[in-house]
N, C-alpha and C positions, 0 to 999 in steps of 0.2 A: 475462561478461554482468554488465549492471548490476543493483543490484538498488533496489527502491521508494525507500529510503531516500539514496540519490545525487541523485533527482531535485530538482531547483528548484523555487519557486514559480512557477505557471502552467504548468509542464510537464507534459506527458502522456503516458502510454504504456499498452500493453496487458500481462495480468499473462501470464508465459509458464509458470512454474512455483512452486510454493509449497515450500521446504525448513525446514519448522519441525516440533516434535515433533507427534505426531499431534494431542494434545488441543489446542493450539494452532491447527493448522490445520484441523480440525474448525469451532471457535468461529468462525474469520474466514470460513470457507466460508458459514458460517450468515448472516453478515453481509453476502455478497455478494460478496466478494473471490475469485471463481473463475477458473479458468485462462481466458483470453480476455476478460475483463472489462476496460474501459476505466477507467482512474484521472487522476485529475488533480489534482496538490498545490494545493489551494488555499492554505494560510498556514502557518507554523511558528508556535509558542508562542517565547516572547520568547529563551528557552534553545536553541531550537531542538529540543525536544521536550516533548510529541509535535506530530505533524505532522497537518494538517486535510486531508482527502482528498474529494473527489466521485466516488463512485461509486455506477452505476445510479440516478444521479438525487437523491440524497443525501449529506450530509456525514457523513463518520467521522472520528473523531480516533485516531491510531495510534501507539505507541509506536515509536521508532526502532529499538530493539531486535528489535521483531517486522518492521517493514517491511525490515530486512535480509534477511531468510529468504525474501524475494517475490521472484522474478527477473524482471526486465520488459523488454520491447522496442519497438521504434515500431511 
């Protein structure tokens, strides 16, 4: 399954599952990154990290190391 960090700018996907340590997963869940939520990659920083996402109508910056633990599907 692809992960959030593999999406290109402009691509959208739905979160399938989150495979991160409990504390990190809890923090991301509180920010709206929940199973079933739709996310879109808005842009990447000049060196590709962090990535800016649109989730639930707001912009969120996320490190690629965190995004690699979030499984997505179309």
